[in-house]
N, C-alpha and C positions, 0 to 999 in steps of 0.2 A: 089456302089449304084447310079443309074442314077437319076440325078436331073430332077425333072419334073416342069411344070409351076407354080405350088403352091409354090415350093421352091424358086423360082426366083421372084415370085410375093410379097411373104413375105419379101424377102431381099431387093427387091426393095422399098417396105414401109418404111423398116428401113434407107435405104439411102437417101429417100426423107425427112424422120423425121431428120436425120442428117443435111441435106441442110437446114430445115426450123430452126433449133436450131442455126445453124450458122450465118444464115442471121438474126435472131432475136438479136443475141450478136454482130452483125456487124463484124464478123470475115470472112473477105473475103477470106482469104487463106484457111481456113477450108470449107467455102462454095464451093469454087472451087473443093477442092479434093473430097468431097462428091458428087458434080456434076458429076465428072470424073467417080467415082465409080457406081453412078445411072446409067449412060449411058453405062457402061460395063455390068451392070446386066441386063439392058433392051435389050442389044445386046444378051446375052446369053439366055434370055428369048425367043427371036426369033427362036433359035436353037430347041425349044421344039416342033416345028411344031403345035403351038396353036395360031393361029393368032388373036383369040379374046382376049387371055390373053395378047399378044403383044400389041393390040390396047388399052386394058385397061392400061396398063403400059404408053403408049404414053399419054392417056388423064391424067393419075396421075401426069405426069412430066408437062404437060400443067397446070394443076391445081395449082402446086406447084409454078410455075413462076408467075402466075395470082395473087396467095395468096400473094407472096413475094412482088410484085410491088404495090398492092392494100392496103396492110397492114392487111390482113384477114387471118394471119398465125395461129392465135388460133384456128378459125373455122375449118381451114384445119387439123390441129393437132387432134382435137377432132374426125373429119370424118375418118381420117387416122387410128386412134386408133380402130375405131369400124370396119373399113374395114378389117384391118389386123388381128384382134384378132381370127377370126375363123380359118384363116389359121396356127396359132401357136399350135392349138390343134392335128394337125396331124403329 
């Protein structure tokens, strides 16, 4: 089965959620390993030749970093759950 941009975007959402949860619990080791996984997923998304999906993935990664440093992780978690939910139905 060939993996498409939807597959990678949903996985990126899960990776970002793991990063957020690790950050909230101040588990730096788990945060870093989740961040590595998110970057790999983002790289794999690029191979789907859907530049708009890759760009959205980049924006999601930036939003995660902003939420982490600004202390707005709960808002991002809520928005991320809403964003990813439709991809999980396919």
